[in-house]
C-alpha angles and dihedrals in degrees: 000000000000113000119188115221119248109249114210109205118195137183136191118284085227090069095077128208099289093075100223120160098344137142127208124215131204131186109231106174116263093011140051117228123207127191141168110265090215091058107038092163092050128092124300132210118229124205134180113250092254092051091048090051091050092048094050092046090051092049092049093048092047097047119108115255114279097030 
């Protein structure tokens, strides 16, 4: 019997209920998956944990003050 794992996608609480320009993230050991919240059946991007950490650190360091 082949059972597919349950993928729990999550997005920032700052994204609100309207959707908008949001991404969703899921932990898929040993990878991190990222997808567009407006297109949940569309493609997803997978990154190794270290690459995900580098990406989020870059985004945080490049964001304008107050974001």
